[in-house]
Structure formats: structure tokens, C-alpha cells
C-alpha positions as CSV (number, residue, x, y, z in Angstrom):
1,M,20.5,0.2,-9.4
2,V,22.9,2.5,-11.6
3,D,26.2,3.7,-11.4
4,D,26.8,7.6,-10.1
5,A,28.2,8.1,-13.4
6,A,24.9,7.7,-14.8
7,V,23.0,10.1,-13.1
8,N,21.9,13.4,-13.7
9,E,24.0,16.0,-11.5
10,S,21.2,17.6,-9.7
11,I,19.6,14.5,-9.1
12,R,23.1,13.5,-7.2
13,R,23.1,17.0,-5.7
14,D,19.9,16.5,-4.2
15,A,20.4,13.0,-2.8
16,E,23.8,14.5,-1.3
17,T,21.5,17.4,0.9
18,A,19.2,14.8,2.1
19,S,21.8,13.0,3.5
20,A,23.5,15.8,5.3
21,W,20.4,17.1,6.2
22,F,19.3,13.6,8.1
23,E,23.0,13.0,9.1
24,A,22.3,16.9,11.1
25,R,18.8,15.9,12.3
26,W,20.9,12.5,13.7
27,N,23.1,14.0,15.3
28,A,20.9,16.8,17.1
29,A,18.3,13.5,18.3
30,L,21.5,11.5,19.2
31,V,22.3,14.5,22.0
32,Q,18.9,14.7,23.2
33,I,18.9,10.5,23.5
34,H,21.6,10.5,25.5
35,R,20.7,12.9,27.2
36,D,18.0,11.2,28.3
37,F,19.3,8.2,29.2
38,A,21.6,10.4,30.8
39,E,18.7,11.5,33.1
40,Y,16.9,7.8,33.2
41,R,14.0,9.2,31.4
42,L,13.8,6.3,29.1
43,S,10.6,7.2,27.8
44,D,11.7,10.7,26.2
45,A,14.9,8.4,24.7
46,L,12.3,5.8,23.1
47,M,10.4,9.3,21.7
48,G,13.0,10.4,20.4
49,A,14.1,7.6,18.3
50,Y,10.8,7.0,16.9
51,K,10.6,10.6,15.8
52,L,13.8,10.0,13.9
53,A,13.0,6.7,12.6
54,W,9.6,7.8,11.6
55,D,9.3,11.5,10.9
56,D,13.0,12.1,10.4
57,F,14.0,8.7,8.1
58,C,10.9,7.3,6.5
59,A,8.6,10.8,6.2
60,W,11.4,12.8,4.6
61,Y,14.4,11.2,4.3
62,L,13.5,8.7,2.4
63,E,10.9,11.0,0.0
64,M,14.3,13.0,-0.8
65,V,16.4,10.4,-1.8
66,K,13.7,8.3,-3.5
67,P,13.6,8.1,-7.7
68,V,10.9,9.6,-9.7
69,Y,8.8,6.6,-10.2
70,G,10.1,3.9,-12.9
71,S,13.9,5.5,-12.5
72,P,16.6,3.5,-10.9
73,I,17.8,4.7,-7.7
74,H,22.0,5.3,-7.9
75,R,24.3,3.4,-6.1
76,S,25.6,6.1,-3.8
77,A,22.3,7.1,-2.6
78,M,21.0,3.7,-1.9
79,E,24.3,2.9,0.2
80,A,23.6,6.1,2.0
81,A,20.3,5.0,2.9
82,R,21.4,1.0,4.2
83,S,23.9,3.2,6.3
84,H,21.4,5.3,7.7
85,F,19.1,2.3,8.1
86,A,21.7,0.3,9.9
87,A,22.2,2.9,12.3
88,L,18.8,3.4,13.4
89,M,18.9,0.0,14.1
90,R,21.4,0.3,16.4
91,L,19.7,3.2,17.9
92,L,16.4,1.3,18.2
93,H,18.2,-1.9,19.4
94,P,18.1,-1.6,23.4
95,F,13.6,-1.1,22.6
96,M,13.4,-3.4,20.0
97,P,16.2,-6.2,20.2
98,F,14.0,-9.1,18.2
99,I,13.2,-7.4,15.6
100,T,16.4,-4.7,14.7
101,E,18.4,-7.5,14.8
102,E,17.2,-9.2,11.7
103,L,16.6,-6.4,9.7
104,Y,20.4,-5.6,10.8
105,H,21.4,-8.8,9.5
106,A,19.1,-8.2,6.4
107,V,20.2,-4.8,5.4
108,H,24.0,-6.3,5.8
109,E,22.8,-9.4,3.6
110,G,23.1,-11.9,6.0
111,Q,26.9,-11.1,6.6
112,P,27.2,-8.2,9.3
113,A,30.7,-7.8,10.3
114,Q,29.3,-8.1,13.7
115,P,25.7,-9.2,15.5
116,C,23.6,-5.5,16.2
117,I,23.4,-6.4,20.0
118,L,27.2,-6.6,19.9
119,S,27.7,-3.1,17.7
120,S,28.2,-0.4,19.7
121,F,25.8,2.3,20.3
122,P,25.6,5.2,18.4
123,Q,27.7,8.4,19.4
124,P,26.4,12.1,17.8
125,G,28.8,14.0,15.6
126,A,29.0,17.5,14.4
127,T,27.0,18.3,11.3
128,A,25.3,21.2,10.7
129,V,22.6,21.8,7.7
130,A,20.3,24.3,7.7
131,A,17.8,22.7,5.5
132,E,14.4,23.6,8.6
133,R,12.7,26.2,6.5
134,P,12.2,24.6,3.6
135,L,10.8,21.9,4.7
136,K,8.8,23.8,6.9
137,L,7.6,25.6,3.8
138,I,7.1,22.2,2.2
139,S,4.7,21.0,5.0
140,E,2.6,24.0,4.9
141,V,2.2,23.6,1.0
142,R,1.4,19.6,2.1
143,Q,-1.5,21.0,4.5
144,V,-2.6,23.2,2.2
145,R,-3.3,20.7,-0.4
146,N,-4.7,18.5,1.8
147,S,-7.4,21.3,3.2
148,K,-8.1,22.0,0.0
149,G,-8.3,18.5,-1.4
150,L,-5.9,18.9,-3.6
151,S,-4.2,15.9,-5.6
152,P,-0.2,15.5,-4.3
153,I,0.7,14.8,-7.9
154,V,-0.5,17.6,-9.6
155,C,2.2,20.6,-9.6
156,L,0.8,23.5,-8.4
157,T,1.4,27.0,-10.7
158,H,0.1,30.5,-9.7
159,P,1.6,33.7,-11.3
160,L,2.5,34.9,-8.5
161,A,5.1,31.8,-8.2
162,Q,6.4,32.1,-11.8
163,G,9.2,34.9,-10.6
164,F,10.6,32.3,-8.1
165,D,12.3,30.0,-10.9
166,G,15.5,30.5,-8.4
167,L,14.0,29.7,-5.4
168,R,12.7,26.4,-7.2
169,Q,16.3,25.7,-8.2
170,R,18.2,26.3,-4.7
171,L,15.3,24.5,-3.1
172,G,15.8,21.6,-5.2
173,V,14.3,18.7,-3.5
174,G,12.0,20.5,-1.8
175,C,9.8,21.6,-5.1
176,R,10.1,17.6,-5.7
177,L,8.6,16.7,-2.4
178,G,6.1,20.0,-2.7
179,R,5.0,19.7,-5.8
180,C,5.4,23.8,-6.3
């Protein structure tokens, strides 16, 4: 782990964008999960929590913030990932109490302020980030790669894509994920 000052500005910005995106997904999912609990739809609440943890956190967020192979992660990205993970443990605790309690203690290095079971259930906030279109594009690029048997490591080059350097810079994290 390295200090933020030693990290390239674009990498730090990408991690902040990823964190803001996850917080927006988190808040949208929490609104629905609270609604499901209020309507006694526990199966739907569990499925929403599962999709948030697996699809949004594991499949997207961690991929966005992980450093390039062999590079250290910077401190603020690691702290944000730990904070999001601890919040996920509080969200999943009613459904999986024993494992989430253990993981919650591990995230806090055995010294949480209070046990997960005594922590308050997460409440939605108000965060909105428009990142759905780039992620849809990345998913489609990944689908095409998979259907054509193309390696995800190799960067795609296409004559039509050469004029889109500005788009690549705006997408930032997206191009690294989609390898475009």
C-alpha cells in the first residue's frame, strides 16, 4: 500500500469515481431492500443484497479499484474498499449472521468499535452517479470478446476506434475494464 501522494492523479480519480459509483448503487439497492423488508418480501431483500454484494461490489467495484498487476494499491482506495465491505457485512448480517460477524471483525483487524450484531442496519443516502452507460458498454465488449474467443488481456484495436481517444480518457476506468 502506498500513500495517495505517490499515486498518479488519474488512478486516484478513477478510484474515487468507482467509489462514488458503488455508493450510488448501494443507495439504490438499499432503498429497494428497505421497501422489500417493509412489505415482508424477505426473499427479494436477500436477492437484492446478494446482487449488490456479488454483482456490484465483487464483479465491478473491486475490478475498478484494483491496481495493475504488480502495482501497490493506494491508501484511500483500500480504505474505501474496506469501508464498503464492512457496510456490506452489516447489510448481509441478518441473512448470514455467523460468517458476516467473523468477516466484520477481520476487516476491523479484530478490534471493531462494536460487534456487527450491535451495529445499525445501513440506511440509504442520496448519491447519484451516471455511470451505467459506460458499464453497459464494457459488458457488451466483454460479451463480444467471449463469443469470439478473444483473450481479455489483449487490447482491442480497430480503425474506427482510433478517433475516440477523448472518449477513452472520459471513460478512464471503463477502458481498463473493457480493454478497449
